[in-house]
Each structure stands twice: as structure tokens, then as C-alpha cells.
N, C-alpha and C positions, 0 to 999 in steps of 0.2 A: 747339844745332845751328846752324852757320853756313849762309849761303845756298848756298855752293858745294857743301857735303855733301848738302843737300836736293836740289839740281839733279842731282847725280851719281847718288844712290840713285834718284831718280824716273826718270831716264833708263835706269838699269840695269834697273829693275823693268819699265818700259814696253816696252823692246826685248826683253828675254829672257823676258818672260811669254808672248809670242806667236811669236817666232822659234823654230825647233826646236832650241834650244840649252840649255834648262832654266834657268829663273829661279832656282830654289832652289839648283841646283848652282853657278851663278855667285855667288850670295850667299855661299855657303859659302867659295868660293875668294877672293872679294874680302876677306872678313873675315880669312882666314888669310894671304893674301899682302900685303894692303895695310893690315891692321889696322883696317879701316873697320867700325864696329859699327852696326847698326840702332839708332836712338835709342829705340825702345820701341814699345809696342803702339799708341799713339796714331797714330804716324807710319804704322804698317802698316795701320791702318784707313783713314786718309785716302788713302794712295797706292793701296791695293787698290781703293778706290772710284773712283779715276781710271781704273785699268785696266778696271774693270767698265764704266764709261761709254764706254770706247773701243770695246768690242765692241758696245754698243747703238748707237753712232754709225755704225759701218760696216755693221752688219747691222740697221739700224732697220727696214727693210721686213719682214724676217722676224720680228723682235721684235713689231712693231706688228700684223702678221697674227696672230701667236699669241695676243697679249693680247686682241685685239678679237674673234678668232673662236673663242676657247676655249669659249664658250657657244653658238655658232651653227654652227660648221663641224666636221663629223665628222673631216675631215683634220687640222685644227689641234687637236682634242682627242686625236687619235691621236699627233700630234707631241708634245704636252705629256706624255702618258703615256710615250712612248719616252724623252723626256729624263729623266723620273723614273726609269725602269728603268735608264737608262744611268749615273745618279748613284749607284745602290745599291752597286755594287762598291767604288767608291773610299770611300764613307761607311762601309761595313763594315770595310774595311782600316784606315782611319784610327781607327776606334773600338776595334777589338780589338788593333791592333799599334802603338798610339801609343808606348809605351816603346821599342820596337825602332826605329822611325823616328826618334825623338828622339836615340838614340844614333848613328845613322848620320849625322845632321846635324852631329855633331861630328867627323866623319872625312873630311877632304878627299881621302884616298887612295881612299875609295869613290867619290867624285865623279869622280875621274880615270878609273877603270874604267868607270863608268856613262856617261861622255861618249863613250868608245870604243863602248859598245853603242848610244848615241844616233846616233852616226855611222853605224852599220850600219842602224839603223831608218830614217834619212833616205835612205840609199842605196837600200834596198829600195823606199821610196816612189817614188823616181825610176824604178826599174825597173818597178814594178807600174803606175805612172801611164801608161806607154806601152801597157800591156795592160789599160787601165782597164775596170771592169765597165760594165754598161749599166742597172743599176737606179737609179732616181732616189730623191730624199727621200720621195716620195709612196709608193714601193714598199718602204720600209724595213719590217722586221718586228721582233719582240721579240729574236730571235737577234742581229740586227745591232746593235741598241742595247746589249744586254748585253755583247757582244763588245767594242764601243767602250769601254764603261764598264770592262771588265776591263783593257784596255790603258791607260785613264786611270789606273786604280788603281795600275798599275806606276810611274807618274810621281810618286807620293808619295816615291819614292826620289830623293834629290837627284842630279841629273846625267842623269836620264831626262827627255826632253821630253814634256810633256803633249800639246801639239798634234801633234807627230810620231807619238806612240804612238796616239792616237785615230784619226788619219787612216789610219795603217797598218792598224789593226784594221778600219776601214770598208772600205778597199780589199780587204783579204784576203776580206771577206765579199761581194765583187762589186758593191759600190756604185760609181757613177760618180764622177768627180773633184769635180764640183760638190756632190753630196750629201755626199761625205766631208768636204769643207771646211766646208760650212755646218753639218753636224751637230756637227763637232768644236768649232767656236767657240760654237755655241749651247749645247753641253754644258758649255762653260767657264763660263757664266753662273751655274748653281747651284753649281758648284764654287767659284768665286771669291766668290760671295755668301755661301755657307756659311762659308767661311774668314773673310771679313770680319765676319760676324755673331758668330762665336766671339770674334774679336778685340775687337769692340765691347763684348761682355759683359765681357771682362777689363778694358777700359778704363773702363766704367761703374762697375765695383767700385772702382777707384782714385779715381774722382771728380776727377781732376786734369786741368786743361787747360794745355797747354804754353805758356810764355812766348813761344816762337819760332813761334807759330801762323802767322805770315805765311810764314816758310820752309817750314812744313809744307804750306800751301796751294799754294805755288809748286811744291813737289815733286809734289803731286798733279796740277797742271796739266801738268807736264813728262811725267809718267807717262801722262797722257791723250793728249797730242799724240804722244809717241813710240810709244805703244800703237797709235794709228791708222796711223802710218807703218809700224810693224812688221807689222801685219796686211796692209796693202796690198802690201808688199814680198813677204811670204810668199805671198800668192795670185799675185802677178805671176810670181815666179820658178817657182812650181809649174806654172802655166799655160804658161810659156815653156820648160818642160823643163830648167830650170837649178837645180832643187832640190838637186842634188848638192853644190853649193857649200857648203851647210851641213854636209854629212858631212865634207868636208875640214877645215873649221874644228873640228868636234867632235873629230876624230881628232888634229889638231894640239894642241888644248888639253888633251885628256885624256892624250896621250903626254908632254907637257911636265910636266903635274902629277905623273904617276907617276914619271917619270924624276927630277924634283927631289926628291920625297919620299922615294924609295928609295935614291938615290945622293948627290945633292948635299947634302941637309939632314943626312945622317949623317956625311958627310966633315968 
């Protein structure tokens, strides 16, 4: 892997992992339209570690309070259990429907239609955010966590945004904007960590360390920095009432993909 490819893939992972545009969907489209292939499980482990660290960097106070207060604070214990409850739906869907999702990852047309759906999700967030609920993170209950988790499970399908889906689920339950954002990104920690752990197990089975380790590390750094940027842009646009920008992007990208695959590629 050359350095330019590592930088491109790290940038793609960092930006699309957190912006409401679907990182998995963009990976499918990049592989189809540009012929760019992920170099292997080792690179995925390293880059996902970069994106994981970007969440910890931005939400360090929340993560620190959760870790240090899990044995001392009833509120932090409750939040920890809520995150576990929210992680269950996606875990079960991935466990029992893995072959189905694997087939979907090979179909860019599905990504096109799911990007249209993501555009609708993002547009709904913009509408709901104006009528935001009043319940804070401290007032979350099991139903809130499980609903957000179900919406996160939807995002296993490439083209559906994980961050957009979980925030929509939280807003529909009447949580305020801050609670929806914080819970969505904290919920990403076990999701990304779990995926990284599975990739790490596969990597350890091969026992191979890539010769291009420097390019891999640079890709992870790019994913880390771009991930921080993406999270901050995400929050700023949502707070500024301009979240609908992402809806337009998803609708355009999805429409182009569908039109190209159904008409131009056949011609």
C-alpha cells in the first residue's frame, strides 16, 4: 500500500464514520467506482483504532467520568448499563444475520437506495431538533437506550448512517439534543471497539505484520484527526440548525448511484 492510498482511506474512514453519510456505504461505493480495495484486516484494525480514539478525544470528559465513576456513582453505573443495553440489538443482528449483511455489502445498488433513506433520516433530525425533547442524559431509561440501539442496528446495512440513526431514535424518544448526541457517540464506542476486536482476532490468526506499517500508521493518524474534525462539524451543524445539508448530500449521492447502476452501466 502506497502512502497516498493510506491517507485517502484514513480520511474516508475518519470523515464518514461520524458524519451522517454512512462509512460502510461510502466504502462500498469507493470500491465499486474507483476500484480502491481495503488492503486487509490489519489496516482495518489500525484505522478503526484511530476512529475509536477520536471519540475518546472529543468526549474525554464523558468517558473519564464513566470509567472513574462506574464503581462510585449510581448515575455512571446506570449510564454504563444503558450503553450495554443499547449495544444488544446491533450485536444480535450482526450475529444472526451476518450472511445477509455480507451479501448486501457486495451490492452498491442497495447502498444507493439506503443513502436516500439516510437523507430522510437526516432531514427528520433537522425537523425534530426544532421540537427537541426535554429529557437529559441523566433521565434516560431502558426504553430510550434500547430504541437507540435498534436504530443503530439498522446502520449495519451499508448506506444507513449509524450516527444519524441513533440520534433520530433518541430524539423520537423525547431526549434533548445534547443527550441524543452524547449517547449516540458514546454508544459508538462499544460498537467500534467490538468490530475492531473481531478484526484483531482475525489478524492475530494470520500472524502477519505488513511491510507498509508506516503507511498504515499514517492512515490511522489521518483517521484520528479527520474523525475529530467530523465529530465537531457534526455537532456544530446540528446545533446551528444546518444539519439538513447532509440530507441533500445523501439524496444526491444516492440518486447518482441508482441512476448510474440502472441506466448508464447497462447502456
